[in-house]
Structure formats: structure tokens, C-alpha cells
N, C-alpha and C positions, 0 to 999 in steps of 0.2 A: 360453793367458791368461797375464797377468802376475802373479806371486807377490811380495808386498813381502817383503824380508829384512831391511830396516833403513833407519831414517831417522836421519841425523845433522845435525850443524850445521857449518859451516865460514865463517870469514871471508875476504872477498876485496875489497880496495879499499875497506875501511871500511864494507863491507855484510855483512850475516849471510844465509846461504843454508842451506836445508834440502835436504838431499842424499837422494835415495831410490835404494836399490839393489834391483832387481827380478830375479826368475829369467824369462828367456823360455822358448818353446816347447823349445828346445834345451838347456835346463839352464845357457844361459850368463849370467852377471851382467851386468845393463844399468844404469847408473846415470845418475839424473836430477837436476838442480838445479830445485828449487822453492822458491817463497815468499820472494824476496829482499826484502829490507825498503826498499832504495832504487830509486825506481821513477818513470822520467818520465811525464808525464802522456799523453802520446800515442805510438804506434808509428809508424815512418816505413817501415821495411822489413826483411824477413829475410834474415839473410846466414849463409853456410855457410862455415866456416874450419876448415882442416884441420891436425892436430897429428901429425905422423909418427911423434914420439918418443914418445907417449902409449901406454900399455899398457892394457888392460881386465884387471882381475883380480876376486880375491873379498874379501867382509868389507871389513877396514880399506884394503886395497889399492885397493879400488874406489873408496871414499870418496876417497883421494888423487887418483885419476884425475879425479873429478869437482872437487874443489877446484882442481886445477891448470888445469883446462879453463876455469874461471871467472875465475881470476886472470889468466890471459893472454887471455882474451876480453874482459874488460871495458875494458882500455885500447884495445885494437885495434879493438873496436866504436864506440868515441867517436872515433877517428881516421878511422872509414869512415862515420861517421854514421849508425850503426845504433843505435837505441834498442829497449828492450824494456819493456814495462809489463805488470805481472801477468804476467811470461813465464817462460820455463824454458828453460836451456841444458841440451842432451841430449847425453850421449855415447853414439854408437850402435856398433856393430861395426865400421864403417868409421873410426872414431878421429875424429868431427868433433863439433864443437859448433853448435848449432844453436839459434837464438833464435826460438822459436814465437809469432807475433804473438797477444796476447791471451788466452794460455794460462791456464787457472784451475785452480789446485792442487785 
């Protein structure tokens, strides 16, 4: 079961996103972007994007990882015609950012 350890805010491309840091079953920190305030009306598809230079850490470092994910993913998602309404960009242990269609925080 995930344990919420922090919720923070970060700006990315003119939008404000809430960032949630959880501890997973292995005690590792996992960062989730929730509640971005700029939202297209419809989702078109889900895309998975790799950021090989991103590292997952704890506390403030975890928040920086999540913020970097959003800053990089937003313009790239536009070029790929990916939209995410009420969605979440998740940084998992494989260091990927994923937009989950119609995710509700």
C-alpha cells in the first residue's frame, strides 16, 4: 500500500501541478503529478516517454524529478498530439512519464 509522504506544487509551462510523493512496498519513493490546472476537453491517447537522465530520490529531490518530468513532457506531448485531461504524469521506477487517460486525483 502506498503511503503519501508529501504533496507539493510546481509550475510547468504556465500550468500549476500538484506533486505527490509516495512510499511503495519496497520503501522507495514514487512521484506522481496530480491536478494540473490546464486541461484539454478530451484525451486522445496515452503515450509513454523515457527520460534516461532522470533519477528518483527522496523528499525535495523527488519533487524535482517530478517537476522535470512535466516540464519536458508537456511540449513533447504537444508535438506527439498527446493530450491529458484530468490526468497524471507518473514517474515510475523505470524513469518514465506516463499520461493516464481520465485519471481523477
